[in-house]
N, C-alpha and C positions, 0 to 999 in steps of 0.2 A: 504113544500110542493110547495111552490110556485118557488122554485129557481127550484127544479124536472120539474114543468110545462111548464117553459121558457124553461129548454133545449131539454126536449124530442120531440120534432118535430125538432130540429137541428141534434140530435147525438142519438135517441134512448132512451128507458125508460130504459134500463138495463144499458147503458152505463153512465145515468144523475143520476141514482139511486148508482151508484158505487163513482161519485163523490161527492156527495153529503152527501153520508153515509146513504143512507136510504133503507130501505128496500121494494123492488119490491110490496110485499103483502101490507105492510103500504100505499104506494102510491096511489095504485088501490082502498082501501079501502076510503082514503080520496077523491079521486076520485067521488066514488059511491056516495057517502055522498053530497059531495060541487056540483054536477053537476046533474042536472034529468036529466033524459032519452030523447033523440031527442030534444039535445039543441045546441052542436057544436061537427065538428070533425075536421081534418087536412087532407087536400087533398095534395097528393104530385104532382106538375107539372112535374117533372122529376124523374127518378129514384134518390133517394138521395137526391133532392133539398129539399127546406122548399116549405111546401103547404101553402092554403088559408084555414082562416076558411067558415065552411060552416053550415048554418043554418040547422037544421032538422035532424042532425046525433045522433046517439045513442053513448053510452059508447065504443067506442073501438080507437085504436091508432096505427097507421104506422109509426113505425121509420125510422130513417135514414137508415140504415142496413136492412129495410124489417122486422123489430120484431114486430111480435103480442102482442096487450096489450087488454084492457079489454073495448076497444070503438068499435063500427060496425057503419060502413059506409052505409048511403042511398043512393039510384042512384044521379049521380053528373054529372053536365057538365063542362068538361074540356076546357082551352083556345082554342083548337081547335073546339069547340061546338060538339065534342062527348061525347054520354051520358053512362057514364060506370058503369055496373050494381056492386054493392056489391056481395063480396065472400057471399052463405050461411052461415049464423051461425053455429057452430057446435053443436050437441045434448048433453049433458049431458052423453047419453050413448056411444059415439062413438067420437073416436079422429079424428080431420081434415083431417088428413093424409091413415086415413085407407078404404080398400076396401068397395065400396057399397054392399048393399045385393047382385044386380046383379052379380055384378062381383064376391062375395065369392059365388054365387051358381055356376057361372061357372067353379070356380076353382074346387069346390066339384063335379061338373060332370065329370072333367076330371080325378080327383082322384078314383071315382066312376067306370070309363069306365073300359070295359074288358080287355083294353090293360094295364094299370097300375093298376087294382084291388088287384095284388099281390105284386107291387113294393112299396118300403120307398120312402118318398118325397124326400130324396135327389136323388135317381136314376129317378122320375119323373122330377124334376128341371133340372138334369144335361140334360134329354132326350131332354127335350122342348128347353134348352139352345141352344142345338146343331143344333136342327130344327129352329133356330131364332126366338123362341115363348119365349114371358115372360109371366107369368100370377101372380105371386107372389113368394115371397123368400121362401128357404126351410120353415124358422121358422114360416110363417104365413100358410103354406100350415099344416105343425104341428098343430097350433093353431085352425085352422080352423076343422081339425078330432077331437083336443080335446074336444072343443066345442059340437060336435056332439057325443062323447064318443066312437069315434073308435081310439083310441091309446093304450087299452089295449091289453095285449098280447093275440093270437088269442087260444094259448091253456092255459088249466088250468094248473098253477104253484103246484107242490108240498108245502103244507103247513105243517111245521114240527111240531110234538105235543110238547106242553110242557110239558116238564119233572122237577118233583118236587124235590127239594133237599132232599137228603135221610139225617134223621136224625135219627143217633142209640147210645146206650146205653149201655154200659155192667159194670156193678157193680161186677161182678164174674166172673170165667172162665166159658167156655162152655155156653155162652149166645150169642155172636157174634163171627162169624168167618168171615174173610176176605181170598177169594181166588183170585189167578191169576196164568198167565203162561209168562213165560218169554224164549228166545232163548237162548241156549248156541251155539256157534259155532263149526263147525264138522271140519274133517279134511281138506276138501277141500271148493273153492270157491262156496256158495250158498249152502252150508249143514249145518242145525244145527239140534239140540236136544230140544225138549219141556221139559222144568222143570216145573212140577204143583206142586204148593205150598197152604198148606191152614195155616191159621195162626190166632190163638185165640188173638183177639184184646186187651183184659184186662191185659192177662199174658206176651204176646207176645211170647208165645210158640209155636213151630212150631208142628201142632198135625198130620201133614201129609204131604207126598211129593211123587214124583214120576218124572223119567227119561223116555221117550220115543221118539220114533224116528219121531212121529207126532203128532199135536194137533186133537184130534178126542174127539167128544159129551161121545162117550161110554168108553171111557178112563175116561174123569172126573166123568161119573156117576159109574163107578165102584170105585175109589179110595174115592168120596164122601160118597159111601155106605159105604167102608170097615172102614173108620175113623170114622163115626159116630160109629158103632157098635165096635169100638174100645175104642172109649172115653165113652161108655155108656150113650150117652145123649138122654133123655125121651122126646119123641114126645111133641111138644105144647112150647119147651124151647129156641131151636135155631135158629137162623137168621144168614144166610149164604148171604154173601155182596158180590157181584163180577161187574167186569165193564162188557160192553156190548160187550164181544167179542165174536164168535161163538159159541163156548162151550159155554161159561156163558148162553146163551140165547137159548141154544139147545130145544128142547120140551124133549128127553131122560132125563135130567139135571131136566127139570121142574115137570115133572111125578115125578123122584124120589123121589125128595123134598115135593112133594105133599102126594106121598105114607108115608114119615116119618114124617108129620108133621113139617116139618121146612119152614120157612118163607124165601122167598128169597128176595132180594132188588139188583138193581144196580147204579152206578152210572151216572150222567148225560153223555150225548156225548163229548168227546173232556175236561173232567175234571177232571183233574191226583188229584186233592184234595179229591176228593169223593171217594178215595181208599188209602189214605195216608201209611196205615200201610202194606201193600205188595207192593207199592213202595221202603218203607225204607229199608224193609229186601231187598229186591232185589238190592238194591244200599250196605247192607253189604256186599251180597255173591259178589261180582262182583269187591268190592274194599278191598276185602278180599287177604292179603299177601298170593302168590302161586297161586293165579286163573290164569289159561293160557289164552293166547289169543286164541287158539281153542283146540278141546279136539280130539284126536288121533281116539277115538271109542267110543260107547255108554257106554262101561265097565269103561272106565275113567271116565267119566261122573259123572256116577253113584256113584265110588268109591269115587272120591271128594266130592260128594254131602254127603256121608255118614258122612265122616268126618267133615263136613261144620255143617252140622245139629246136629250133637253131640256136637261139641264145642260151637255153638248157643243156644242151648236149656240147656246144662247143665255149661259152664265157663262164656259167654259171660254176661259182665255186663250191662245192659242196662240202659240209663240215666230214660226212660219213666217209669218205675216201682221202682225207687229208689236204681238204681244201684247193683238189685239184679239179680239173674239167672234167665230167666224164666221157669224152670222147679221148681225153687223154689217155686215162684209164683203160678204157675199152680196148685200144689199140696199141696197149703195151709200151707206152711212151710214158708211164708214169716215174720209172725209176729214174731216168736219165732227166726230166725236169726235178726231179726230189734231189739228186744229188748237187745240182748249183745253188739250192738254198741253204745249206749248211754253210756254204763258203759265205754267201753274202752276210748270213748272221755273224760270222766268227769276223768279217771285218767291221761291223758295226760295233762289236763286242771288245774289238782292240782300240776302234776310236774313240771308245766311253763306256770304259767298265764300269763306271760308278753309276750309270743309269740302269743298269743291270744288279738288283740289290743281291739276289741269293744265288743265282747262278746263269750261265752262260745260256742264250737262248737257244733253243734246238726246234726245228720247224714240226709241224704235226704230222706225226706217223702214217705212213701207207697202210691202208687195210691187206691184213693177210687173209681176213675170211670174212665170209657175209651169211649170218644164221637169219632164219624164221624161226622161232622158238627155241633157242639153244637150249643143251638138258641141262638139267638144274646140277650144279658141282655137287659131288658124292664127298662124304667125310668118310676118310678110311679109319677102322677101328683101328687104336693104339696096340704096338706090339707089347709083349709081355717086357722088354726092357726098358719102354717107353713108360709104363704103368708104372715101373719100381721108382724109376727117376720122377717120377711127379710125384 
């Protein structure tokens, strides 16, 4: 610390601390403990020159480069006999370079004036600058307005509601249906047909579909009513899930579902994972061989969908339902079909066990439940005995 004290009047506190390898904070703490307030100070007689020791100074240094430290100078007399008052000590609440309260008030009065009350600080700053006037920087104007609580938006902003994540469980057919609408390109540019599809998420069975010229709530209402009647779903059993399209959230559909005792749920906005079964079914449709780039007419679109959904329900082997056809699972025939598969695999294993290296082959398991957003598993806290054993 003695070396820093010797070098500080010559090169400044920062440079002295860098040369010696001492932190400035450590030096200042050492000086406050070593030198009582009001004993010595260093006053420079010339810019960058070596100063004289003056009694009666409090803790503040002025280094060779004009650097500020923790010592505050009292009024002194220079070699020319001129008394120089010391700079006012900064308070703990304001920076030495900060605007005075009077200057801050002057800036606020300009910002509040009728001329600039509707202008942004950047506009005020540039306008005054063109008029050869400088009051404060643009950032300072923003800080003064923020301190007065005047930087919020002038209009109330839309606050989006919090949408709960849908968690739906189906353990049997006709418990949870998912429905959606996709576009089929028509014969000309900007023409298309609307394909409505209602899917049972447990069996993956398409219970209802329709191709129409447009998307409309009344068409969706009619399709849902006819499908529920065809499946003979009792009131209070079914949950119908969809995204937030205009037809899905329409009042006619909502009133129909309320009359039929059907619970309706919706996906969160812009979250495709909340309606995964319908999205996957549409991908199967559009990746099917023979799916055309465009349909020449609505009759062609209906004919294609007729063949596709017959194949999808009766022949398509879906990996999510144990490689069964959706029709088999939906009509309760899956267990009988599943029971025959282990026998076939056992016969194959007995004939050539060397071809099955690890274990005897087993058929894919049948589904026991279908979820939309299954809840995250919870980790139970260990008991006292478990903690001891660990």
